[in-house]
C-alpha positions in Angstrom: 34.1 21.7 116.5 30.9 20.2 117.9 29.9 22.9 120.1 30.1 25.6 117.4 28.0 23.1 114.9 25.5 23.1 117.8 25.6 26.4 118.6 25.5 27.2 114.3 22.3 24.9 114.5 21.0 26.8 117.2 21.2 29.8 115.7 19.7 28.9 112.3 16.7 27.6 114.5 16.3 30.8 116.1 16.5 32.7 113.0 13.4 30.9 111.3 11.5 31.1 114.6 12.1 35.1 114.5 11.4 35.4 110.7 8.0 33.2 112.1 7.1 35.9 114.7 8.2 38.5 112.8 6.3 37.7 109.9 3.0 36.7 111.4 2.9 39.5 113.8 3.8 42.2 111.2 0.9 40.5 109.0 -1.7 40.9 112.1 -0.8 44.6 112.7 -1.0 45.0 108.9 -4.4 43.1 108.9 -7.1 46.1 107.2 -4.2 48.0 105.5 -3.0 44.3 104.0 -7.0 44.0 102.5 -6.9 47.1 101.4 -3.7 47.1 99.2 -4.6 44.1 97.3 -8.2 45.8 96.6 -6.3 48.6 94.6 -4.8 46.3 92.5 -5.3 47.9 89.1 -4.0 47.5 85.6 -1.5 50.1 86.2 1.7 47.9 86.1 3.7 50.1 88.4 0.8 50.3 90.9 0.9 46.7 91.0 4.7 46.2 91.5 4.4 48.8 94.5 1.9 46.4 95.9 4.0 43.9 95.6 6.7 45.4 97.0 4.8 47.0 99.8 3.0 43.9 100.8 6.4 41.6 100.8 8.0 44.3 103.1 5.0 44.2 105.8 5.0 40.2 106.1 8.5 39.6 104.9 7.6 36.6 103.0 7.8 36.7 99.2 6.8 33.1 99.2 3.5 34.7 101.5 2.7 37.1 98.9 3.4 34.7 95.8 0.6 32.1 97.0 -1.9 34.9 98.2 -1.3 36.8 94.2 -1.9 32.4 93.2 -5.0 32.6 95.5 -6.6 35.6 94.2 -5.6 34.6 90.2 -7.4 31.1 91.0 -10.5 33.3 92.2 -10.7 35.6 89.4 -10.0 38.5 91.0 -6.8 39.3 89.7 -5.6 39.0 86.1 -2.6 37.6 84.9 -1.0 40.8 83.7 -1.8 42.3 87.4 -0.2 39.2 88.8 2.7 39.5 87.2 3.4 42.5 88.2 2.4 42.0 92.0 5.2 39.3 91.5 7.7 41.3 90.2 7.0 43.7 93.0 7.6 40.7 95.9 10.8 40.2 94.7 11.9 43.6 95.4 10.1 43.5 98.7 11.6 40.5 100.1 14.9 41.9 99.8 14.3 43.9 102.9 15.3 41.3 104.8 18.7 40.7 103.3 19.1 44.8 104.4 17.8 44.2 107.6 20.2 41.5 108.1 23.3 43.3 106.9 22.9 45.7 109.6 24.3 43.3 111.7 28.1 44.4 110.0 27.3 48.0 111.6 27.6 46.6 115.0 24.1 47.3 116.3 23.1 43.4 116.6 24.0 44.2 120.5 21.3 46.5 120.9 18.9 44.9 118.3 18.6 41.8 120.7 17.5 44.3 123.3 14.2 44.2 121.3 13.5 40.8 122.0 13.4 41.4 125.9 11.6 45.0 125.2 9.0 42.7 122.9 8.2 40.2 125.5 7.5 42.8 128.2 5.3 44.6 126.3 3.4 41.5 125.1 3.1 40.5 128.6 2.3 43.7 130.5 0.0 45.7 128.0 -3.6 44.0 127.6 -4.4 45.8 124.4 -4.2 43.6 121.5 -2.3 45.7 118.8 0.5 46.5 121.6 0.7 43.2 122.3 1.2 42.1 118.8 3.8 45.0 117.8 5.7 43.7 121.1 5.9 40.1 119.6 6.9 41.4 115.9 9.5 43.2 117.9 10.6 40.0 119.9 11.0 38.3 116.4 12.9 41.1 115.0 15.2 40.7 118.2 15.5 36.7 117.7 16.7 37.3 113.7 19.6 39.6 115.6 20.4 37.0 118.6 20.6 34.3 115.8 23.0 36.2 113.1 25.0 36.8 116.5 25.0 33.4 117.6 25.8 32.3 113.8 28.6 34.6 113.4 30.2 34.0 116.8 29.9 30.0 115.8 31.5 30.9 112.6 34.3 32.8 113.8 35.9 30.2 115.9 39.2 29.4 114.2 37.9 25.3 113.9 34.7 26.3 112.4 36.0 29.1 109.7 38.9 27.0 108.7 36.7 24.2 107.8 33.7 25.9 105.9 36.6 28.0 104.5 38.2 24.7 103.1 34.7 23.5 102.3 33.5 26.6 100.5 36.8 27.1 98.6 36.4 24.0 97.2 32.8 24.5 95.9 33.9 27.2 93.2 32.1 25.9 90.2 29.6 28.5 89.2 27.0 25.6 88.1 27.1 24.2 91.2 26.7 27.1 93.7 23.7 27.8 91.4 22.3 24.7 92.1 23.4 24.6 96.2 21.1 28.1 96.0 18.1 26.6 94.3 18.5 23.4 96.3 18.7 24.7 100.0 16.1 27.4 99.3 13.8 24.9 98.1 14.7 22.8 101.0 13.8 25.7 103.7 11.4 27.2 101.5 13.2 30.8 102.2 15.3 32.7 100.5 15.5 35.2 103.1 16.6 32.8 105.2 19.6 31.6 102.7 20.4 34.8 101.9 20.6 35.7 105.6 23.2 32.7 106.2 25.2 34.0 103.6 25.1 37.3 105.2 26.1 36.1 108.4 29.2 33.7 106.9 30.9 37.1 104.6 30.6 39.2 107.7 32.2 36.6 109.7 35.2 36.7 107.3 34.4 33.2 105.6 35.2 33.8 101.9 33.1 31.5 99.2 34.6 30.1 96.4 38.1 31.1 97.6 40.1 34.3 97.5 40.7 36.4 100.4 38.3 36.4 103.1 38.2 40.1 103.4 36.5 40.3 100.2 33.7 39.6 98.2 34.0 38.1 95.1 31.4 36.6 92.8 30.8 33.3 94.1 28.6 34.1 96.8 26.1 36.3 94.1 25.6 32.6 92.4 24.1 31.1 95.6 21.7 34.3 95.8 20.7 33.7 92.2 20.0 30.1 93.2 18.1 31.4 95.9 15.9 33.4 93.8 14.9 30.5 91.5 14.6 28.2 94.6 12.3 30.3 96.0 9.3 29.5 93.2 8.8 26.2 94.7 6.6 28.0 97.3 4.4 29.1 94.6 4.5 26.3 92.2 3.3 23.8 95.0 0.6 26.1 96.2 -0.8 26.1 92.5 -1.5 22.4 92.7 -4.9 21.5 92.3 -5.8 25.3 91.2 -7.4 26.4 88.2 -5.3 26.9 84.8 -4.6 31.0 85.6 -3.5 30.1 89.1 -0.8 27.6 87.5 0.1 30.3 85.0 0.9 32.9 87.9 3.2 30.7 89.2 4.8 29.6 86.0 5.1 33.8 85.6 7.1 33.5 88.9 9.6 30.8 87.5 10.1 32.6 84.1 10.8 36.1 85.6 13.2 34.5 88.1 15.0 32.1 85.9 15.2 34.4 83.5 16.7 36.9 85.1 19.1 34.7 87.5 20.5 33.3 84.0 21.2 37.1 82.2 22.8 37.5 85.5 24.6 34.7 85.9 26.1 34.8 82.3 27.3 38.4 83.1 29.2 37.3 86.3 30.7 34.7 84.1 32.2 37.1 81.6 33.1 39.4 84.2 35.0 37.8 86.8 36.1 40.9 88.6 32.4 42.3 88.9 32.4 42.8 92.6 35.5 43.9 92.6 34.8 46.8 90.5 31.2 47.7 91.6 30.2 46.7 95.4 33.3 46.6 96.9 33.9 50.0 96.0 30.8 51.8 96.7 30.7 49.7 100.3 34.3 48.9 101.3 35.1 47.1 104.2 31.6 46.0 104.5 31.1 42.1 102.6 27.5 41.6 104.2 26.2 45.1 103.1 28.0 44.5 99.7 25.7 40.9 99.4 22.3 42.5 100.7 22.7 45.4 98.0 23.7 43.0 94.9 20.3 41.0 96.0 18.2 44.6 96.0 20.2 45.8 93.0 19.5 42.7 90.9 15.7 42.3 92.1 15.0 46.2 91.0 17.1 46.1 87.5 15.4 42.8 86.8 12.1 44.3 87.5 12.8 47.5 85.2 13.8 45.3 82.7 11.2 42.7 82.4 8.2 45.2 83.1 7.6 46.2 79.8 7.3 42.4 78.6 4.8 41.8 81.0 2.5 40.4 77.8 5.3 37.9 77.0 5.3 36.3 80.2 1.3 36.0 80.2 1.5 34.4 76.8 4.5 32.3 77.7 2.7 31.3 80.5 -0.5 30.6 78.7 1.3 28.5 76.0 2.9 26.2 78.8 -0.5 25.9 80.8 -3.7 25.2 78.0 -7.3 26.1 79.3 -9.2 22.8 80.9 -12.1 21.6 78.1 -14.4 22.9 80.9 -14.1 24.7 83.6 -16.7 25.5 86.4 -17.4 28.9 87.9 -14.9 30.2 90.1 -15.8 32.1 93.4 -13.5 34.3 95.5 -12.5 31.9 98.4 -9.7 29.9 98.2 -7.9 27.8 101.1 -4.0 29.3 99.9 -5.9 32.9 101.8 -6.3 30.9 104.9 -2.1 32.0 105.2 -3.4 35.5 105.6 -6.6 35.8 107.7 -7.1 39.3 107.0 -7.3 38.6 103.2 -9.2 35.7 103.4 -11.8 37.2 105.4 -11.8 40.2 102.7 -12.7 37.3 99.9 -15.1 35.8 102.3 -17.0 39.1 102.1 -16.9 39.3 98.1 -18.3 35.5 98.1 -21.1 36.6 100.3 -22.1 39.4 98.0 -21.9 37.1 95.1 -24.4 34.7 96.9 -26.5 37.7 97.3 -26.6 38.6 93.8 -27.3 35.0 92.7 -30.2 34.6 95.1 -31.7 37.9 94.8 -31.4 37.2 90.4 -33.0 33.5 91.4 -35.8 35.3 93.6 -36.8 37.5 90.4 -36.9 34.9 88.0 -39.2 32.8 91.0 -41.1 35.9 90.8 -41.2 36.2 87.1 -42.8 32.1 86.9 -45.5 33.3 89.8 -46.7 36.3 87.6 -46.6 34.5 84.3 -48.3 31.7 85.9 -45.8 29.2 84.5 -43.8 26.5 85.6 -41.6 26.5 82.8 -38.4 27.8 84.4 -39.3 26.4 87.6 -36.3 23.7 87.1 -34.2 26.4 86.7 -34.9 27.7 89.6 -34.5 24.6 91.4 -31.3 23.9 90.0 -30.0 27.6 90.9 -31.4 26.9 94.8 -29.1 23.8 94.6 -26.0 25.5 93.6 -26.7 28.7 95.9 -27.0 25.8 98.8 -23.0 24.5 98.1 -21.9 28.1 97.8 -23.5 29.1 101.1 -21.9 26.0 103.0 -18.6 26.6 101.3 -18.5 30.1 102.7 -19.7 28.9 106.1 -17.2 25.8 106.0 -14.6 28.6 105.1 -15.3 30.8 108.0 -15.2 28.2 110.4 -11.1 27.8 109.1 -10.9 31.1 109.2 -11.9 31.4 113.0 -9.2 28.5 113.5 -6.4 30.2 111.9 -5.4 32.2 114.6 -7.4 35.5 114.0 -7.6 38.2 116.3 -10.5 38.9 118.5 -11.8 41.9 116.0 -11.6 39.7 113.1 -13.5 36.9 114.9 -16.4 39.6 115.3 -16.2 40.5 111.5 -16.3 37.2 111.0 -19.1 36.7 113.1 -21.2 39.5 111.2 -20.3 37.7 107.9 -22.3 34.6 109.3 -25.2 36.4 109.9 -24.8 38.2 106.5 -24.6 34.9 104.5 -27.4 34.0 106.4 -29.7 36.8 105.6 -28.8 36.3 101.9 -29.4 32.2 101.6 -33.1 33.3 103.3 -33.8 35.0 99.6 -33.3 31.7 98.0 -35.5 29.7 100.6 -38.0 32.9 99.5 -37.9 31.6 96.1 -38.1 27.9 96.3 -41.7 28.9 98.3 -42.5 31.1 95.0 -42.3 28.2 92.8 -44.5 26.2 95.2 -47.1 29.1 94.9 -46.9 29.3 91.2 -47.6 25.3 91.0 -51.0 25.8 92.4 -51.8 28.5 89.6 -50.3 26.3 87.1 -52.2 23.7 87.9 -55.0 25.6 88.0 -55.9 25.3 91.8 -56.8 28.9 91.9 -56.0 31.9 90.4 -55.8 35.8 91.4 -57.0 39.1 89.4 -54.8 41.2 87.4 -54.5 43.8 90.0 -52.7 41.4 92.3 -50.1 40.5 89.5 -49.6 44.3 89.1 -49.1 44.5 92.7 -46.6 41.7 93.1 -44.8 43.2 90.1 -44.3 46.3 92.0 -43.3 44.9 94.8 -40.7 43.2 92.8 -39.1 46.6 91.8 -38.9 47.5 94.9 -37.1 44.7 96.2 -34.8 44.9 93.4 -34.5 48.5 94.3 -33.7 47.6 97.7 -31.2 45.1 97.0 -29.3 47.8 94.6 -28.9 50.0 97.9 -27.9 46.9 99.9 -25.3 46.3 97.3 -24.1 49.8 97.2 -23.5 50.0 100.7 -21.7 46.6 101.0 -19.3 47.6 98.2 -18.8 51.1 99.7 -18.3 50.4 102.8 -20.4 53.3 103.5 -23.7 54.9 105.6 -25.1 57.1 103.1 -27.7 55.2 102.0 -29.0 53.4 104.9 -31.9 56.0 105.2 -33.1 55.4 101.9 -33.1 51.5 102.6 -35.4 51.8 105.7 -37.6 54.4 104.1 -38.0 51.8 101.4 -38.4 49.1 104.0 -41.2 51.6 105.4 -43.0 51.1 101.8 -42.7 47.4 101.2 -44.3 47.1 105.1 -47.2 49.4 104.1 -47.3 47.6 100.7 -47.5 44.0 102.2 -50.1 45.9 104.8 -52.3 47.3 101.7 -52.2 44.1 99.3 -53.4 41.8 102.2 -56.2 44.6 102.8 -56.8 44.7 99.4 -57.1 40.8 98.8 -59.6 41.2 102.1 -61.7 43.4 100.4 -61.8 41.4 96.8 -63.0 38.4 98.5 -65.9 40.5 100.2 -66.8 41.5 96.9 -66.3 37.9 95.8 -63.5 38.8 93.3 -61.3 36.0 94.8 -61.7 32.7 95.8 -61.3 31.6 99.8 -59.0 28.8 98.7 -56.7 31.1 97.6 -56.6 33.3 101.0 -53.6 30.9 102.3 -51.4 30.9 99.4 -51.9 34.6 99.0 -51.1 36.0 102.4 -48.1 33.4 102.6 -46.8 34.8 99.6 -47.0 38.4 100.3 -45.5 37.5 103.5 -42.9 36.2 102.0 -41.9 39.3 99.8 -42.0 41.4 102.2 -40.1 39.1 104.6 -37.1 39.1 101.9 -37.0 43.1 102.2 -36.6 42.4 105.6 -33.9 40.3 105.3 -32.1 42.9 103.0 -32.9 45.6 105.5 -31.1 43.5 108.4 -27.8 43.1 105.9 -28.0 46.7 105.5 -27.9 47.4 109.2 -25.7 44.5 110.0 -23.0 46.4 107.6 -23.6 49.8 108.7 -24.2 49.5 112.5 -21.6 46.4 112.9 -19.4 45.8 109.9 -18.2 48.8 108.9 -17.0 50.1 112.7 -14.8 47.0 113.0 -12.9 47.6 109.7 -12.5 50.9 109.7 -11.8 53.6 112.8 -12.4 56.5 110.6 -16.0 55.2 110.2 -16.6 54.5 113.9 -16.0 58.0 114.3 -18.5 59.4 111.6 -21.3 56.9 113.4 
């Protein structure tokens, strides 16, 4: 008996390790694909369901997908309606785990266990990172089958089978079985693990809730329904301290899973022979497959049933979670994404572009202060710069966290490039600070410039904004089509700087400008020309370095 218990616990440990290896390494392989998948989230509910199902099938964890969704909603890049559809899809995607486990019912477990050796052999022999990652993912899948075989063997001994049979035959109350499913899933933070154990038990001939050992009755289904409710705990925990909308996303997950489970629970109570008349006839003699198919059918049917009523779930969550009286502006980065580095990097890139927009807007405001010879908005420029400084520091800190989260070498290069881009955008804010200092001299009447100077500054401002439009377009499209226009405009800005300084010297010679203004003027024009340089640096960082790292197709074009 003791040996069987040890074997069972060891098998459970290997199961969790196997799922962890499989999930983490599949996630690395899915890197850019997962990032693009979530970027395509739209208001089309069917697209959202498909994205949720695909993402969860890829990373083998509905909990991870739901945490990401909560993070997206918290960052303001996904609406509650979009989130609800993705969450429903995640419930479908997670059933693939049960289907994998059920394959053990068809005696392929022995061969599947070889994946453990093959995968580790690949990770040790090959130097290419993708092949190593693929090998570790295969090893994780192999370990899942190793664990299933161990647990099946442990449960197949006469003493263990009789003990478990006696235990579960006494627990036949549907409400208690539902609670057990909720409790154990909440504790283990994995509905997949609970479902896997159930499938292994019924495959080993252990009847749950009494009845013949070769038949699967409704009792096991109550535990599956409970595990669906228990799986919501992960998302609820991740929403602690988040925005109201992020909390609503986790509440939608809880409402969807709970209402669906309650509906089917009532059906099963009213129809005691449900399994005998449905899945037992469709898949005779393979109780593990019957349970896995029920899990899949349940989530697919509930999604089809509730999909038209997403707006009601959103309204219910809004009623349950009220808005705070004041909410600060939300950014794109969120520590929840660190569990999925590919998505975290994508969010950091979005936050970096947001920093660029804020810095450029503030530079425009500072230039307007100068051309208006007024310090009226100087305090606003300074306040904006203080906010930009906070965002700058938060991005840099976030990138450090991403680097520490076990990312691939390719992603580490992406993070490094983002550091440079953040630095270049932040320089625009520093230049706006300098512009206010120059404006102060004018406002205090220390000296002034000719009307020609102010007209040229306005013209230079137009060119800088056009350059920023080019850069932001390159950034968002991840395309090199505008890089020639960037280089051409940069040359125009450089030429304009030279013309402005030469013109100033001529005005000095004719007594049209005071000599005291020369130092300020030359620094001012040089600062604005340097703003153009930093924008060009960003464009080339994206085209020359960033794009080749994120896309093989674009690498070939380069």
